[in-house]
C-alpha positions, 0 to 999 in steps of 0.5 A, a space after each residue: 714121641 721119642 725123647 730128645 737129648 734134653 728130655 732123656 732121663 738120667 742113668 738107669 737106677 739113679 734118681 735126681 734129688 731136688 730139695 726146695 726150701 720155701 725161704 731159699 733156693 732149690 738144691 739140685 744134685 748136679 751136673 745141672 743145665 738150666 735153660 732160660 726163657 730166652 734160650 740161653 743155657 747155664 751149666 754147672 758141674 758141681 755135685 749140688 747146685 743151688 738154683 734161685 727160687 726167689 729171683 733176687 739173685 744177681 747171678 741167675 739162675 744160681 743162688 747168691 744168698 740174696 734172699 738172706 739180705 732181704 729177710 733181715 731187712 724185713 725183720 728189722 722193719 717189723 720192730 719199728 712202729 
């Protein structure tokens, strides 16, 4: 089966780098296109893009650091008996 434009690899000799932080977003070397389940496409031309992995963002699919606010709230409740 031939590659469709969405499935074609990047430039020859250059690999994409993806770094996943279990407490935060996936960092992907850009430019990046993300296709949602409804078929909508979000594109970023930045050299590194933070893609939300926790689904708490208000700007999907991009990370807005909402996971930080959630983590602090959870830590504050641990100290309470």
